[in-house]
N, C-alpha and C positions, 0 to 999 in steps of 0.2 A: 543654688546649684552645687551639687557634690561631683566630685571628680569621679569618673568611670573606674572601676576595678578591672584589671585583665585577667580572665580566668579561661582563656582559650576558645571562648564561643564568638569572638568577633575578630576581623582582621587586625593584625598588629598595626598597620598604617593608618586604619580608622580610627582605631583606639588611641594612638598618639595625637591625631588632630583633634579628638575631643578633649584631651589630656591639655593640650595646646591652648584651646578655646577657653577652658575653665582657667589656665594660668592667666591668660590676657585679661580677662575680667577681674582676676585678684591683683593684676598689676605685677605680675611675675616674670620677668622678661630674659633673665640669665639662663644660657643653656645648662649651667651646672646644677641651678636649683631647678628647673624644668626634669633634668634627667633624674636628681634625686627624688623628686616627687613619684616620677614613673616608677622607679624601682619599689617603692613603698606600697604603690597600687597593685602591684602583681600579686596574684594569689600565690600561698605558700606551696601549694603543689607544683607549681612551675619553678623549678629551681635553676637560678642564673648565678647562683654565688660562685661557681668554679670559673666563669669567665669575667676576663679584666676588660668592663665597659667603659669606654671614655666618652662616648656621645651619643645621640639619640639614633644615628644611623646603625651604628654597632649593636645598639639593643634591639632594633627593629629584624636586624641579620641573626641574631640570636634567637629572639622569639620565633622566627620562621624554621629555624632549624630544630626547634622543639618538637617532641612527638605530639603533644596537645593540637599543634598547627596544622601537622600532617593529617591528623584525624579529623580536623576541622574542614581541611581542603576536600577530603574524601567524602566528607558528609553533603558538602556543598555540591558536588559532582552527583551524588546520588539523588539528592532533591532535584536537581537540572533533570536528570533522567524520569523522574517521575511526574515533572510538571506536564499539565494538561492544558491546551488553549481550549477556552469555552466562548463562543462568540456572544456579542453583546444581545441577540435575540433570545440567546438561553441564559440570561442572566450574569454574563461574564463582564468583567472589567479590563478593556484592552490596556488602559495606563497601568493599571496595578500588575497586570501579568508582565509586561514589557518592563516596568520598573524592578519587579522581583528576580525577572530572569537576568537582567544585567546585575543587578546585586550579588545573586548567587555565582554568576561568570567571575565578577570582580574577587568574591571570597576564595574560589576555585582557582584562581590566578590563572585563568584561560583567555584573559580578554585579547591578548595579543596572538592567541592561536586561533585565527579566525575559521579555519575550516572545523576545528573541532567545535566551535559555536554553532556553526550552521547545522552541523548534526545534531547537537542538542536540540535547536530550535525548531528542526524539521522533525524531530521524534515528538515534539510536543502536539503537533498536528495530526497525530495518528488517528484522531476521532474524526478527521475530515480529509479523507485521501485526496480530494480534488484540489483542496487549499495546500495539502501536502506536496502534491505534484508540481502546482504553479509555482509554491515556494522555492522548491528545488529547481526549477526552470530558469527562475529570475535571479536568484542569489549567486549563480556561479562566478561573476565577475566581482562580487563585493569584498574588500578587503579591508574593512574596519567596521567597528561595532556601530559607530555613528552612521555609517552608510547603511549598514543591517537594519537599524531601527526605522530609518527615513524610507528605505523601499517595503519595509513590513507595513508601514501605515498608509503606503501608496497602495498595496494589495489589498488591505481591507477596505479603503474607501472606495477602491475600484468596484470590489465585490458587492458592497453595500448600494452602490450606485445603480447596478445592473439590477440587483434584487428589488430594490423600491423602486424601479421604472423612472428614474429622475438623473438629469445631468448626463444624458448620453448623445454626445453630438453626433450629428450626421457624417460628419467628417471621419469620425473613429471607425464607421462600418463601411464607408466608400474607400478605404485603404486597405480592409481586410476582406470586403464581399464584392463580387462584382454587382455594380449597379447597372441595371438595363437602361438602355436609350429610350425606352417608351414606358413612362411613369409621370405622375404629376406629384411634385414633392410638397405640392400645398393641400393635398386629398387626405383628409382624416378618414379611415375605414371605420364603419360604424357597427361592423359585424367582428371585430377583434374579440369583444366581451365574451362573446355567445360561442365564437368558433376557435378560440386557441386555449388550449388546455395545458398550462406551463407544469403544473404538478404532475399530469400523467406523461407528459413528454420526459420530464426528469425520472421518471422509474422505469419507462420503457425504454428509453434511449440506451439504458445499460445491457438490455438484452437484445441489442441490435447490433449488427456489424456493418455499418454504412456502405462498406466497399462489396459486401455480399448481398445486399438488400435486393430483392426482385418483386415485381408486381405481384401481389397475392392472388389476383384474378386470373392473370396469365399463368401462374403456378397451377392453380386449379384446373384451369380448362387443360392444360398439358396433361394434368394426371388423369383426368377423366377421359381424354382422347387416346391417352396411354403413347403419346407420341411427343417426346421432349422437345421443346421448342428452341431452336439455335438461336433466335433474336433476342432472348432474354437477357444476354450479357450486354449486349449495345443500347439497351431502353435507357431513357431518361426517367429517373424515378423521382416521384414526388411524395411527399409525406403529408398527409392530412393533420393538420395541427389540433382536431378535435379529438380523434380516436387514434392517431399515430400510427395508421396503417399505409402501408406503401402501394402507391398505384403509378400505371405507367402513363406517360404525357398524351395530349391529344395528336402528338405526331407519331405515336407508335399505335396501340390499340385503344386510345381514348378512355382507359379505365378510370382514370382520375376525374373525367368528368362525368362520367356514368355515376361514380360514388356520390360525387355532390348533390346529382340530380334524385338520388334515390335517398338521400338522409337529409334531416332536417338541422341545419346550424352547422354542416360539414362546409363551410364557405371557403376557407383559407388553405391552401398547400404549401408546402415550401420545397424547392428543388435541392436535393441533397448533395448536388454537384456544383452548383453556384450560389446556393442560399438565397436565391430569390423568392420572395413570397408573392403569391397570385391570389386575389379574390375572385371567384368565380361569379359572384353576386354583383359585385362591383365593376368587375371585367376591366381590372387595371392591378400593375404591380403594387405592392404596398410596402413603401420605403419609411422607416422609423426617422423622426427627426427629433429636435430637443424636445417638443412639446405634443408629438403625434405618434400613434401606431407603436409605442413602447412594448406592447406585448410581443411585435415581432422581432423587435431588439433582443428581448428575453430568450425567444426562441432560437435566434440566431446565435448567440453567446452560449445558452446551453450544447446545441449540436457541436458549435465550435470547439468547446471545451471538452467534451467527451472524444472526439476525434484526436485531439493533442492528448489526452491521458491514455488513450488506447496505442498511440504511436510511442510514448515514453515506457509503458506496460510493455510493449512487443519487444523493445529495445533492451530493457533490462533482462527480459527473459531468454532472448536469443544470445546473449553474450557468453562467449566461449571462454572458459579460464585455462591459460595454457600451464597452468602448474598442478592440474588436477592430477594428471598421471603421475607426476613425481612426489606428491604431497599425500595421496589417498591409498594407503595400504589395506586393502579389503582383505586378505588373507589373514594379517595379523589381528584386524579387526574380530574376523570371524572366530580368531582362536582366543583372543584375550577377554571379549567383551561378556562372554556367558559367566566367566569366573569373577565379574564384578556385580556388586549389589546397587543397581541404580538409585534406590532411595537413600543409599548412604554415601553417594559418590562425593568426595570432597577434593579441593585444590591440595595435591601433593606436597606443593610447597609450604602451603599455610599448616597443613597437618604436621609437618616436618619443624615449623617453626612455634608449634603449639598457639596458632593464632585464634582469636575468639570469634564468634558470630559466624561460624562456617556454614549454619543452616540457612543464613541469609544470603549467601552469594548467589551470583550466577555462574555456572560451571559450563567451560567449554571442552569438548574432546579434542585432542590433536589427532588428526586422522591419519597421521604419519607412525607415531609411536603408541597411539592408543592411551595417552596419558592425559588426566584431567587437570585444568588450571582455571584459578578464578579469571574474571574478567577485567576491563579495563577501568570498570566503575568500583571496583573492590582492591585488591591489591596489585592489579596489572601483571600477575604471574604468566599468564597468557601470552601477553606480548613479550615479556622477557625469554620467555621459553621458545617464542619464534626467531627473536634477535639472536639466541645463542646457538640455534641449530640449523643444520642446512637441509633445505627442502622440506621443513615442517612448516609450510605456509598457509595451511588450512584448518581450521577447528570448526567444530559443530557445538550449537548451542543444545545443551541437553533438556531444556525446557520447551524450547518452540522448534527444534530441529532445524534452525537455519544455518546454512555453512557460511562462513566468513572467510576470504583469503587476505591475509596481511599484506602480502605483495602487490596485490592488485589494489587492495583498499576498498572492498565492495562486497556485498553477498554475492553468492555463487548458487543460481537455481538450475536444476536439471530440465533439461527437455528431450523432446523425441530422439535428438540425436546430437546432443551436447550434454557434457558434464554427468554423463552416466553413472561414473564412480559415485558421486554425489547421492544420486538415488538409491544405489546399492547401499551405501552406509546408512541412509535414512531408513532403509527397510530393514537393516539388521538391528539398528539399536532401536527402533519402534517395537520390533518383534519380541525382544527381551524385556522391553517395558511392561508389555503385555502378558508376559509367560505365567504370572500368576494367575491370571484369568483364564488363560487356554488349559492350564492343568485342571481347573474345574469343569472346564467343557460347557461353559454358560456361554453359549455363542451370541444370543440376542444381547445379553448385557455389555459384552466385549465390544459388540459392535457400536453399541449406543455409546459407550463411554469412549471409544475410538475417535468416533465422527464428531462428538462434542458440538452438535447443531440444534437449530430449533425447528429444523423441518421434520415434522411428524410422521414422514411416510419412508425415512431410512430404514427403520427397523424391519418393514415389511417388504420392501423394495431392493434391497442391498443384499446380495447373497455373495459373500467373499469366498465362502469354500469351493462354490461353483466357479467363481471366476477364477480363482488358483488352479484349479482342476482343468477349466476348458482353455484358458488363455495360451499355454504352451501350445497347444494344437493350431493356433491363429497366428498368421504372419502380419503384424501390424501394418507394414507398409504396403500389403497387397489385400487389405480386407476390403470386400466390398458389400453391398448392400444384397442381403439373401434375397430379398423381393424382387429386386431389379435383375438379378442374375437369373432367377427362375423366368422372369418376362423378358428375357433377351434385349433390354435396353441398352442402348449404346450410351457413350460419354462418361462411363463408370468411373474412370480415373479422375474426372473433375469433381466429383460429388465430395460432398462433407457427410463423414461417418460416425454415428453415434451407436455406442455400445450399450444396450440394454443390461444393467446392473442387477437385473433379477436372473434373466436367463441366458444372459451372455451372448445375445444374438446382434450383429450388426445390421442398423439400417440407415437410409439415407436422410438428410436434414429436411426442414421445412421450406428450404429453398431450392430443393432439388425435386423428388418424387413424392416429398412427404409420408414416406413409410414409416418413419419413426412414430410420428403422431398416430398412424393408423394402428401401428402394434399396441401402442398405449391404450388406444380406444377400444381394440378388441380383446386385450386382456386384463385381468383382474390383478392389481398390486403390482404391475410392470411401471412404476410411475417415473422412475429416475433413469436418465441415459447419461452416458459420458461421451464428450466429443473428442475423438483420438487424435486430433491435431492439437487442440489447446489444452486438453485434459480439464475441461469446465465441466461440471455438472447440471443438468437441468430437469426440474422436476416439473412435470406435465401437469400434474393436478396442483401444485402451489402457484405454478405459472411464473416460476423466477428461477435465477441460478442458485445453486447452494454451494456456500463458501463455509470454511473448508472440507465440505461434506465428505469428499471422497479420498482422503489422505492415505487411507491403505490401499485402495484401489487404485488410486494414481502411481503410487510407488510399485505396485505388482505390475501394472503394463509397463513402467518405463524399464524396469528391472528385467522383463521379458524381452522388450525391443532390444535391448543392449546384446 
């Protein structure tokens, strides 16, 4: 065994441990002799001759103060930032991921800064938003690295149990879901295999807002009769677990029973309020137990998790930052930003210090003084700037256009009536990042490059020029469905309004009079509409939400509503 050299690529304390192990094997026990060996093993690029080092502790302190160690810590933080969790089903190794993560935290010397560790760990789950939200929710009260590892193992084990339909106790669901008084716990439903489609449920649940779901048959009948049904809001809604279509119960219009009678293997539906599952063929409630009816347990878990994630997302989006007014200077941004060259923006402090590797830095623009600084994962000049200045709390990432408030310690998102200055700043900056394309007047290419999505209908279905022209003539808070207004339909204020991004005409949603769908079916290339409440875009042709498809359209709408 040879003693390891120290060249700045290992943590000094870890290196000292390895040297001591070597000395122990060679029966070298005196501190003076160990210190002498350590000094001989230090690379010549790391100069410690100017220090009067008398013991191992002083040597460790000197090595930690050396620029090589600072670079080593910053590199470890960047590696943490780029780490991504891969599930075991996709070939990942959870033990290796956890070991490497903890090792990098030790190298970066943030083991005791548990809040910072949580942020890095949460970012590692960016490929799995459901896991990321679950992690954030369950890690709030964790105060040590050991607790963090233990809780992470519990979360992964719980997810695997639900996914593999094993080890789900009936007590777990009896405490979470309402268990009806009329059921037979010993009954195994033989129709689950043919009547429960978990993959379709996972895909379609994202397109449903459970609090607003209405019976599809009742809505259709209401449109055909041109008379809105006032009883839709009070109905009990059951979701068919085969096709994932919602219908009203037998105590309303009985459309759930009719759906079962008209379709083969559509036997089981789940109550979206109490999460009870009913098999029309067996004529009893289907309750999951340790070894029976696990498909129902999976369906309950999918719906419950979706509702929880929607609640968390809504809470994040509705947060109103109190520092926006004092920390965002739109006038200065409009004046100074056009004089900057976006592709060449660098941290002004790093430039003055002649720092290297500027092109690899993440740049944040202070929205108070409009000066660019590097991130906390580079030289931390953005944080230093915030600490030195008053009311310079908010900065914007010039890569993904997210705004961060250092005072609140969280991202700040604009909505219809909150944080509007952030939306204005995003619009101004994005516009000048696109100015080279605008000058060439290549509209189709600029739209595709800006939206940067996989939906193939954006090019033909999103008309940004018409949107910018027509939107100022609309009052977002008073926009109503044009077809409903012409038909003198009542209850317009309760409708969900979708704006067609091709012709910029507003229509009501599929859970109202369904005029948005009718408009799409009657017009060519009018495929994409935008919800004026949540700013989510839906492609009728692809039949799914498009993220982040309408970044420019969303910014225009938010800017106009302010």
